[in-house]
N, C-alpha and C positions, 0 to 999 in steps of 0.2 A: 236688134242694133246697140241696147242697149247692153248684151253680153257679150260684142266685138269693141266695142269699146273700153267694159274692163278693163281685155284680154291686148289690150294696145298697151294701154294705164300697165298694166300688173310687166308687163314685160319693158317697159321703161325700167319701174323700179329695180328688175332684174338689173338691168346693163347699169343702170347704177352701183349698184350693191359689187357686181363684178368687177367695173373702173375700180373700186376704195381699196381691194387688193394688195397693190402694189405696196400700197404703206407698210406694211408687213413687209414685204420685199424689202425697204428702205431701212426697215430698224435690224434684218438680218445681215444686211449690208452692211450698219454702222457696227453690227457686233463683229465680222468679218474683219471688217480693217482692226479693231477694236485686238481683236486675235495678232495679225498682221502683224502687229505694231509688238506682241509681248511677246511675239517670235522671232523679230529682229533684236529686240532688245537683248533675250538670252542667247543668241548667235551671238553678241557682241560680246557676251559675258563668257563664251564659251572661246571666242577667236583670243580672248584673254590672257585665258589659263591657258593656252594652249602651250606659251612657254612654258610649262610644268615638262619634265624629264618623261615623269611618269603620269598616266592616269590615274585622278583623288577621286574619292566620293565629290568634290565638286563639280567633276567633269559628270560623273554620272547624275546623279542630280540634275543639270541642266539638262544633260540631253533626255532625261527622259520627262523632263516637264516643257521640252519643246515635241515629243511625240505623244505628250496628251495634248498641247494646244494643235498642235495639227493634226491630231484627232477630232478637237473639239470645229477644227475648220471644213473639215469633209462633211460633220453634221450638220454643222452651219447649212453648206453650200445643199447637204442633202434636202433637208429641213426648204431652203429654197427653190430646190425640183419639184416636191411634194405639192408649194405653193403653186408653183408654174402650173403643176399639171391639174391642181384643182381650178385657178381659171380658165386654162383653154376647157378642161370637161365642160364651165358655165357658160362659156361663150361657146362653143360646138352646142349645146343644149339650148341656148337660145336663139342662132341661127336655125335649129330644129325646129322649134317653134313659131318662128321667123317664117318658114316656109310651108308651115302647117297655115296659119295665119294668114299667108298670104292666098296659100291655095281655096281659102276661104274666102275670103274676102272677091278675090279676083272670082267665083262662082255667082257668090252675089249680085257682084258688080253685074258680069254676063246675064245672069238672067234678068234685071230691073234695065236694061239697053235693050234685051231682046220686048221685053214689054214696053218701050220706050220708042222702039222701032211700029210693033203692032198695031200702039196708039199716035202715032205720031199726025194724022190729019187734024185739021182744025171743026172735023165734023164729029168726030169722035170726040172732043174735048168738048165742044158744046153740047153736043149728046148726052153727055154726061153729065152736065152742068144744069142742061136745061129739064131733064126729068127725073132732078129730086120733087120730091112730095110738097115743098115751103120753102120761102124763099128762107129763113135758117135753116133748113136744112140746102139748100144751095151755097149759101155761105160757108159753111163746114165741108162742104167738096170741093171746092174752090183751099181754104186751106190747107186737104189733105192732099193736095195737086201742089201745093209750093209745096208740102215738108218732104213731099215722095223728092221732087229736085231738087230739095237741101242734099236730106239721104243719100240719090246717087253724086251728087256732089261733093261729098264729106266720105265716098265710099271711093272713091278717086283721088280724093287728096291723101284719107287711111292707105289706102295704095303704094301712094309715092313716098308717104313718109315710113314706112312700113318697110320700103326696099331701101331708102336713105338708113334707115338701120342697122339691116340685114350688110347692105354693104360693111357700114364701120364696122361690124363684129367680124367681119371676115377679115380685114383690115386686121382685127386685133388679134385675131390666129394665128392670121401669118406673120406679126410682128412680136407674139408672147410663142412661137416654133425658134422663132430666130435666136429670142435671149435665151429660151431652153439650148440651142445647138452652142450658144457661147460659156453657158455654165456649166455643162457637161466635157467642157474642153477646157474647163478652168480643175475642173473636180478631177479628168487625166492627170492632168499636170500636177494637182496635190498629192494625189496616190502616189505617182508617181516620189513626189519629195517625202510621204513618209515611208514610202518603203525604204529610202534611200537613209532616212534618220534612223527607222529601226535596224538597218546595218550597223550604222556609226554605235548603235546604242549596246547591239551584240557584241563588236570587238571591243568599245571597251572593259563589257562586264566580263572577258577573256581573258583581258590585259589585267582586269585587279585579281580573277583569282590567278592568274597566275602570280600575282604576288603577295601570294596566300598565306605566307610567314609573316612576311614582313607587317602587311595588314594587320595579322594576327596582334604583331607586337603592337602597335599601335594602336589598335585598340582598346588590348592588356592595358597600355599607358594612357590613356585617353579614359578609360572608367577609373582606375586608380584615383586620375588627378580633379574628376568630376565628383569623388566621393571626399577627399580633401575638403572642393567646395562645401562642398553638402556637410560637412560634418561642423566645418566654421560656420555657415550658416545659422547651423542650431545655435551652434556657442554663442555666435553672438545674439541670438534671440532668447536664450536662458537670461546669459548678464545683462541685459535691456530690461525680461525680469525684474532680475536680484535685483539693479537699481534702481527700476521703477517702485520695487517696494521696499528697499531701502529709506528713498525719498518721502511715499505713503509716510512712513511709520515717523523717521524726520520730521516731518509736518506735523503730525499729529501731536508728536511730545510737545513739539513748540507750544500748540495749540491748547498741549494739556501748563506745560507752564505757566502761559500768559493767564489763562484764568486764575492759575494758584495764588499769581503775582497779585494779580487784580483782585481776589478777593481778600488779600493780606493789606492792601490798601484800604482796603475799603474798612476791614474791621479796624484798622490804626485813625480810620478819620470818623468812625461813628461805636466810639468805647463801648459804649452803656448797649448797643445793639448786640444780639443776637448771632455768632458769623455763621453763615450761607455755607455750604461746603460748595466748591466748583462743581460743575456739572463732568463727570466723568464721560471723555474722548472715546468715541468706540477704536483701538488698535486696528490695525491692514484683520489681522487673522480674526476678531471679532465682530470686523464689519460682513453687512450682505456681500455674500459673491456676486462679483461686476463680471460683465460682457469678459472682458482683458484687464487682468493687472497694467498693460502698457498705455491703456487710452486715460486719459484725464483732461482738467477740463482746458488745457493747453492745444492739446492734439486732438477731439475729438471731433472738430469741422473739417479737420484736413483728412481725418479718417474715411468720415458720413462721403467727401467728397473726390476723394480714391476708389470708392465701392464705385458710386454712381458714373462715374468713369469709364467703368466697367466694359467692355469693345470699343471704348473709340481713345484708348491711351495712342501716344503717338509713337511708332517704332524707335526702338534709339537710335536707327542706324539710315541714313539718308533712304543709301541704295544695298541692293542683297538680295536676297535668297535665302529662303530655310532650307538646309543643310541636314539637317535631324528635327523630327517634333518629338512632342514632351509623348510621353510613354516608348512603350515599343516601337523599336526600328530594324527594319530587315535591311541587313543591307546589302550587296553585290553578292559577299563570299557567302552567304545563307545564315551568316551570324545574325543574333536578333539582342540588340542592345537597349536597356530602360531604362531614362532618362529623365532626368524632375527638371527638363531647360526646356529649353529652344534654341540649336545653332543657326546663327542667322549667319552667314558669310555676307563678306565687303570687301573693299580693295584694301591692303594691309597700307597702315598710314591713314585712315578717311576717320573724321571723330564719333566718341561713342557717345550722348545726348541722353541726360535724365529725359525719363516719362514722364513722370510729374516730381510736383512740390516736396519736398522732404530735408531729410537730416542726416549729416553720412554720418554712420555708426560707426562704422571701422574702414579702414584702408591696408590691405595687406599683401603679400607674395605667396603664392602657392607655385611651385618650382619655379620653373623661370619669367611666370606672366606672374602681371599686378589683379586684385579684386578690389570690388568696391561694393559696399550696401550701405544704402540709402532705405530709413529705415517713414514709412507715410504713418502714423498711428499705431496700428499693432501689422499694417501690412511691410512687409521687404522686399524691397528689388535688389536684383543682385547683376553685377556686371562683370564676366570673369573673362582675360585672355587680352588684356588689355598693355597701353606699352604708355609711357608717355602721360602718367594719370596729372591730372590740373588741381584735383582736391585733398580735401586734407579732415580726419573724423573732427565730425562738434560743427561741420559749415554750414551751411541750411542752404538749401539750393531750390533755384526756380524752375521748372519745366521748358526745356528743351539746353538747362545750360551745359556745358562740352564740359564730361570728365577726364576723359584722354583719348585715346585713340588705338583704331583695332590691330591690334599685333597678329602672327600668320600662328596656322595650328602644325600640328605633325606633319601634312602633306605641305606646308609652305604655304597654304591657303591662306588670307587672312579671313578670322571669322571671328565673333564673339558666342558664348553660353549667358544666356539672361535666363533670370529666374524669380518668378514673384510665389511670398513664402507666408505665413502668419503662423502663431508658435502654437498650431492644431494641424496644419499640414501646406503641401506643396501644391500650385498651381499650373493649369495649362496657362503659357503667355499670350500664344494667340488668340485667344479668348476673349483676353483684356482688353489686345492690342488690335487698332481699327482695319478695317477689311482694304487690302493696297488695289 
């Protein structure tokens, strides 16, 4: 009896676990809704860009992003189907176990009923009691009969409960099958949508390849432009280093002169006292090697804060997507561009904002666009392809402050190139910006 009671509660636990499965389905549904939202935003950007007379890199990136998102939606649906299949398997397993348990309970209940029928007369009952060896034995026999009657009643209740649970699991299985059919219909629609998007991507790639000569000339012009910006950044950093050394030298000389004058004043005030030579102030050349000549007492805290915010800096544009990543980028034509920035598309005329506090190091034109370099201790952020610049050299900048507006690139699409550098190397800006 104890074994069957344990089995009964075990199946109840299994049922609770199976019922808890839909929570993971809810998470998958939330993820799917977020993916669909991103697809809608990408579709809006695609529609806005359709006014362009020719296909461009933005269209290629947008449709590629849309295809990737659609792939993720289908993967999400497949995982949802796996959860449903697992859930249905557990439910079917429960039903089989309930069936087996019901067979066992019914057999034992039938045996007890046959026994009760055979011993139904009062004579048998009294004979069983009075055949006891002593009074205590008679009391035990009465207790046994009561327990046996209770056991038969509990057997009947267990059968009813198990039948109820079995019926509930059958209903759950029917509901799960219905949900699975609905999800399969959604999967079929999403697969058809993916096929349509893939065809559109192939069409754009084909059109871009037809524009081969024009695209190659644009790429060459873009590479020259980016090289000019890289050279300007390197020159600005060297100039900042030179200025920092000159300031350090001037400060050291001023301190040396102050000590000399102080020694002369002390000698005049105490004529009989031996003249003490002023302490020698080390020049920058003789000073111990610093981490960076660009660091000083005024900006070391700013530099540390900039480093601490790696991975959480705000994006220079509120909206838009990455057209080219830091490093090697393979374009639809097969050309590989190795860039030291991240190209972010945004609407022409939208605001470009500073990603961190700092000082404007320089503002200068390259070809027909404007470039801004901001210094944050030993780090520099550069914003290229701007128009309507609203800051000037030497100005103190706060995080989120407007610097200018997004200008059109060679494709006629709004985009900026964003760089992060120091005196030693360039960095991947996407690793410093917060995840969108």
